[in-house]
C-alpha positions as CSV (number, residue, x, y, z in Angstrom):
1,X,-23.5,8.2,-10.2
2,X,-23.6,5.7,-8.4
3,X,-20.6,3.9,-8.9
4,X,-17.3,3.2,-10.2
5,X,-15.8,-0.5,-10.6
6,X,-12.4,0.3,-10.9
7,X,-10.5,-3.0,-13.1
8,X,-6.5,-3.0,-12.9
9,X,-6.1,-5.1,-15.7
10,X,-2.8,-7.0,-16.8
11,X,-2.6,-10.1,-20.2
12,X,-6.3,-10.7,-19.1
13,X,-8.0,-10.8,-22.1
14,X,-9.6,-14.2,-22.0
15,X,-11.4,-12.7,-18.5
16,X,-13.1,-9.5,-20.0
17,X,-16.1,-9.7,-21.8
18,X,-17.4,-11.8,-19.6
19,X,-16.8,-9.8,-17.4
20,X,-17.8,-6.4,-18.8
21,X,-20.9,-9.2,-19.5
22,X,-21.4,-9.8,-15.7
23,X,-20.8,-6.0,-14.1
24,X,-23.7,-5.3,-16.6
25,X,-25.7,-7.5,-15.2
26,X,-25.4,-6.9,-11.7
27,X,-25.7,-2.6,-12.4
28,X,-28.9,-3.2,-14.8
29,X,-30.6,-5.5,-12.6
30,X,-30.1,-3.3,-9.6
31,X,-30.7,-0.7,-11.7
32,X,-27.7,1.4,-10.6
33,X,-25.9,3.7,-12.9
34,X,-22.3,3.0,-13.5
35,X,-19.2,3.4,-14.5
36,X,-16.5,0.7,-15.7
37,X,-12.6,2.1,-15.4
38,X,-10.2,-0.1,-16.4
39,X,-6.6,0.3,-17.0
40,X,-4.0,-1.7,-19.0
41,X,-1.2,-1.5,-17.1
42,X,1.0,-2.7,-20.1
43,X,0.1,-6.3,-20.9
44,X,1.6,-7.7,-24.2
45,X,-1.0,-9.4,-25.4
46,X,-4.3,-8.6,-27.1
47,X,-6.6,-6.6,-24.2
48,X,-6.7,-3.8,-25.2
49,X,-7.7,-5.0,-29.0
50,X,-10.8,-6.7,-26.1
51,X,-11.4,-3.1,-24.5
52,X,-11.8,-1.2,-27.2
53,X,-14.1,-3.3,-28.5
54,X,-16.0,-3.8,-25.3
55,X,-16.5,-0.2,-25.1
56,X,-18.6,-0.2,-28.6
57,X,-20.8,-2.1,-27.0
58,X,-20.4,-1.0,-23.4
59,X,-20.7,2.6,-23.7
60,X,-19.9,3.2,-19.8
61,X,-16.7,1.8,-19.9
62,X,-13.3,4.6,-19.9
63,X,-10.3,3.1,-20.5
64,X,-6.4,3.7,-20.1
65,X,-3.5,2.3,-20.7
66,X,0.0,2.3,-19.4
67,X,3.0,2.5,-22.2
68,X,4.2,-0.4,-19.8
69,X,3.9,-2.4,-16.4
70,X,4.0,-0.3,-13.6
71,X,2.0,-2.2,-11.1
72,X,-1.0,-2.8,-10.0
73,X,-0.7,1.0,-7.1
74,X,0.0,2.3,-10.3
75,X,-2.7,1.4,-12.4
76,X,-5.7,2.4,-9.2
77,X,-3.8,5.4,-8.3
78,X,-4.9,6.7,-12.1
79,X,-7.7,5.7,-12.0
80,X,-9.1,6.6,-8.7
81,X,-8.2,10.4,-10.3
82,X,-10.4,9.7,-12.5
83,X,-13.8,7.7,-11.0
84,X,-17.1,10.3,-11.2
85,X,-18.9,7.8,-8.5
86,X,-20.3,8.3,-5.3
87,X,-19.0,4.8,-4.2
88,X,-15.9,3.3,-6.2
89,X,-15.9,-0.6,-6.3
90,X,-12.2,-1.6,-6.9
91,X,-11.9,-5.9,-8.5
92,X,-9.5,-7.7,-10.2
93,X,-10.5,-8.9,-13.4
94,X,-9.2,-12.2,-12.8
95,X,-13.5,-13.8,-12.6
96,X,-12.1,-13.9,-8.4
97,X,-13.4,-11.6,-8.1
98,X,-17.5,-11.6,-7.8
99,X,-20.3,-8.4,-9.4
100,X,-22.9,-10.2,-7.4
101,X,-20.8,-8.3,-4.3
102,X,-21.1,-4.5,-5.5
103,X,-25.1,-4.3,-4.4
104,X,-24.4,-4.8,-1.3
105,X,-20.5,-3.3,-1.0
106,X,-22.4,-0.3,-2.0
107,X,-25.3,-0.8,-0.1
108,X,-22.7,-1.2,3.2
109,X,-20.9,2.7,2.6
110,X,-23.9,4.4,1.5
111,X,-26.6,3.0,4.1
112,X,-24.0,1.4,6.8
113,X,-21.6,4.8,6.7
114,X,-18.7,2.9,6.2
115,X,-15.8,4.3,4.8
116,X,-14.2,1.8,3.4
117,X,-15.1,-2.1,3.5
118,X,-12.7,-4.6,2.6
119,X,-13.9,-7.9,1.4
120,X,-12.6,-10.8,3.0
121,X,-12.4,-13.8,0.9
122,X,-12.9,-16.4,4.1
123,X,-12.6,-19.7,1.6
124,X,-10.0,-19.2,-0.8
125,X,-9.5,-21.9,-4.0
126,X,-5.6,-20.8,-4.0
127,X,-3.1,-23.1,-3.5
128,X,-1.6,-23.7,0.2
129,X,1.2,-21.7,-0.4
130,X,-0.2,-18.8,-1.4
131,X,-2.4,-18.7,1.6
132,X,-0.4,-19.6,4.6
133,X,1.6,-16.4,3.9
134,X,-1.0,-14.2,3.5
135,X,-2.4,-15.5,6.8
136,X,0.8,-14.3,8.7
137,X,0.7,-10.7,6.7
138,X,-2.3,-10.0,7.4
139,X,-2.3,-11.0,11.4
140,X,0.9,-8.4,11.4
141,X,-0.7,-6.4,9.5
142,X,-3.3,-5.9,12.1
143,X,-2.0,-6.1,15.2
144,X,0.7,-3.5,13.6
145,X,-2.1,-1.0,12.9
146,X,-5.0,-1.8,14.9
147,X,-7.3,-2.4,11.7
148,X,-9.0,-6.3,12.1
149,X,-9.5,-7.0,9.1
150,X,-8.9,-10.5,8.1
151,X,-7.3,-9.7,4.8
152,X,-6.1,-6.5,3.6
153,X,-5.0,-8.0,0.4
154,X,-8.3,-8.5,-1.2
155,X,-8.5,-7.4,-4.7
156,X,-13.0,-6.4,-4.1
157,X,-13.3,-2.7,-1.7
158,X,-15.7,-0.4,-1.3
159,X,-14.8,3.3,-0.2
160,X,-16.4,6.5,-0.1
161,X,-15.3,8.8,-3.0
162,X,-13.9,11.1,-0.7
163,X,-11.2,8.1,1.1
164,X,-9.8,7.9,-2.5
165,X,-9.6,11.6,-3.2
166,X,-7.7,11.8,-0.3
167,X,-5.4,8.5,-0.4
168,X,-1.8,8.6,-2.1
169,X,-0.5,4.8,-3.0
170,X,2.6,4.6,-4.6
171,X,5.0,1.4,-5.4
172,X,2.7,-1.5,-4.3
173,X,1.0,0.4,-1.3
174,X,-2.5,-1.6,-2.7
175,X,-2.7,-3.5,0.0
176,X,-2.3,-1.7,3.0
177,X,-4.8,0.9,2.0
178,X,-7.1,0.2,4.7
179,X,-4.1,1.4,7.1
180,X,-3.4,4.7,4.5
181,X,-7.4,5.3,4.8
182,X,-7.1,5.1,8.9
183,X,-3.9,7.7,8.9
184,X,-6.1,10.2,6.9
185,X,-8.7,10.5,9.2
186,X,-11.5,7.4,7.4
187,X,-11.6,5.5,10.5
188,X,-15.3,3.7,9.9
189,X,-13.7,0.9,8.3
190,X,-15.8,-2.4,7.8
191,X,-15.3,-6.2,6.0
192,X,-18.0,-7.8,4.3
193,X,-17.3,-11.8,3.8
194,X,-16.9,-11.9,-0.5
195,X,-17.4,-15.3,-2.7
196,X,-13.9,-16.4,-4.3
197,X,-13.8,-18.2,-7.5
198,X,-11.2,-20.4,-9.1
199,X,-9.1,-19.1,-11.8
200,X,-11.0,-19.5,-14.8
201,X,-8.4,-17.9,-17.5
202,X,-4.6,-17.6,-17.5
203,X,-2.6,-17.7,-14.3
204,X,-1.8,-15.7,-11.6
205,X,0.5,-12.7,-12.6
206,X,2.3,-13.0,-8.5
207,X,5.3,-14.8,-8.1
208,X,7.3,-15.4,-4.6
209,X,8.9,-12.3,-4.5
210,X,5.0,-11.4,-3.4
211,X,5.7,-12.2,0.2
212,X,9.1,-10.3,0.1
213,X,7.3,-7.1,-1.4
214,X,5.0,-7.3,1.2
215,X,7.3,-7.6,4.1
216,X,8.9,-4.4,2.9
217,X,5.8,-2.3,2.0
218,X,4.6,-3.4,5.3
219,X,7.7,-1.8,7.2
220,X,7.2,0.7,4.2
221,X,3.7,2.2,4.9
222,X,4.1,2.0,9.4
223,X,6.8,4.4,8.9
224,X,5.5,7.1,6.5
225,X,1.9,6.5,8.3
226,X,3.8,7.6,11.4
227,X,6.9,9.4,10.0
228,X,6.7,10.6,7.6
229,X,5.9,13.8,8.3
230,X,8.1,14.2,10.7
231,X,11.0,11.9,10.5
232,X,12.8,13.9,13.0
233,X,11.0,11.9,15.5
234,X,11.8,9.4,15.0
235,X,15.9,9.7,13.2
236,X,16.2,12.8,15.9
237,X,15.2,10.7,18.9
238,X,17.5,8.0,18.1
239,X,20.6,10.2,16.7
240,X,20.3,11.7,20.1
241,X,20.4,9.0,22.0
242,X,22.9,7.5,20.3
243,X,25.0,11.2,20.6
244,X,24.7,11.5,24.4
245,X,25.6,7.7,24.9
246,X,28.4,8.1,22.8
247,X,29.8,11.4,24.6
248,X,28.9,10.0,28.1
249,X,30.7,7.1,27.7
250,X,33.9,8.8,26.0
251,X,33.7,11.5,28.5
252,X,33.6,9.0,31.3
253,X,36.6,7.5,30.1
254,X,38.3,10.8,29.8
255,X,37.5,12.0,33.7
256,X,38.4,8.9,35.0
257,X,42.3,8.9,32.8
258,X,42.7,12.6,34.4
259,X,40.9,11.9,37.9
260,X,43.9,8.5,37.9
261,X,47.0,10.2,36.9
262,X,45.8,13.5,39.3
263,X,46.1,10.8,42.5
264,X,49.9,9.8,40.5
265,X,48.1,6.4,39.4
266,X,48.6,4.7,36.2
267,X,46.6,2.8,34.2
268,X,46.1,2.4,30.1
269,X,45.7,5.2,27.8
270,X,41.6,6.0,27.2
271,X,42.9,5.1,23.0
272,X,43.5,1.6,24.9
273,X,40.3,0.7,25.9
274,X,37.6,-0.6,23.6
275,X,34.6,1.7,24.9
276,X,36.3,4.8,23.4
277,X,36.0,3.2,20.4
278,X,32.5,1.8,20.6
279,X,32.4,5.6,22.1
280,X,33.3,7.4,19.0
281,X,31.3,5.0,17.0
282,X,27.7,6.2,18.8
283,X,28.4,9.9,18.8
284,X,29.6,9.0,14.8
285,X,26.0,7.1,14.6
286,X,23.4,9.8,16.2
287,X,25.0,12.8,14.8
288,X,24.7,10.6,11.1
289,X,20.7,9.8,12.4
290,X,20.5,13.4,13.2
291,X,21.4,14.6,9.9
292,X,19.1,12.2,7.9
293,X,16.4,12.9,10.1
294,X,17.0,16.7,9.6
295,X,17.6,16.4,5.9
296,X,14.0,14.3,5.6
297,X,12.2,16.9,7.3
298,X,13.3,19.3,4.3
299,X,12.6,16.5,1.7
300,X,9.5,15.2,3.4
301,X,6.6,14.3,0.8
302,X,8.3,16.9,-1.7
303,X,8.4,14.8,-4.8
304,X,6.4,16.2,-7.4
305,X,6.8,13.4,-10.1
306,X,6.2,10.0,-8.0
307,X,2.7,9.6,-9.5
308,X,3.8,10.6,-12.9
309,X,2.6,7.9,-15.3
310,X,2.7,7.3,-19.0
311,X,-0.8,7.0,-20.1
312,X,-0.5,5.8,-24.2
313,X,-3.9,5.3,-24.6
314,X,-6.8,6.1,-23.8
315,X,-11.1,5.7,-24.1
């Protein structure tokens, strides 16, 4: 099979018929074998009923329904596990991503040999309150990850099948899949300017909290990609530095006191110096950080149920 088109959705009943029809027309026009995988992320409208009716008309449609709303990353992870296409295309269900972009994204993966191609919504039909924070986070991610993409959060992306089968996304890591892919060894990452259309139905499902979550997720993904399998490399180093600093400081105060007593010089008690307590704090914090790194090594990447989700229905 040429293409698997993955569409996570939440309360998008109005847009689904038009979207599936549009995709089908484009795929037929370019003579691609394809499947559409929809993941209903616990919608509380009639999205699942619409999907059921569409599956009768379009045999290429497969779908999974979560029992509750887990988020976009779990929806993508579930779809990636069952996708059969050589190229995986992800897109949003709100008709803001154009299926007309799919054939060129497919070509870039197959002919240009990219592992991953990310869409760039160069001209966005979003309010300024969404565009400015997005530009900020994209710039920070470019600097910290070294990946030269303009729009990490664009939902329209293409992947070689081996990419999505090799990475694990959880929480809200869907924003930083290119970073995870690079860490997994897939370094041929490209970009394509894609059209972005104004929302036709409903409203955005993301509020202000997405910006806070985006910042926290960036810190998480940077930590995981660099130290996820070797937490001792950061906690152990920081802990050792603090411990040595505290120990040397405390030893200096103690030796200084002993030398003064030996020479008959009267000086204040060691415990009367604020540096003594700072030294103790450094020793305690250093020990705690070192133990944190040690425990992190024991439990690193061992959570068996990280991507366990309750699937209510399946087509």
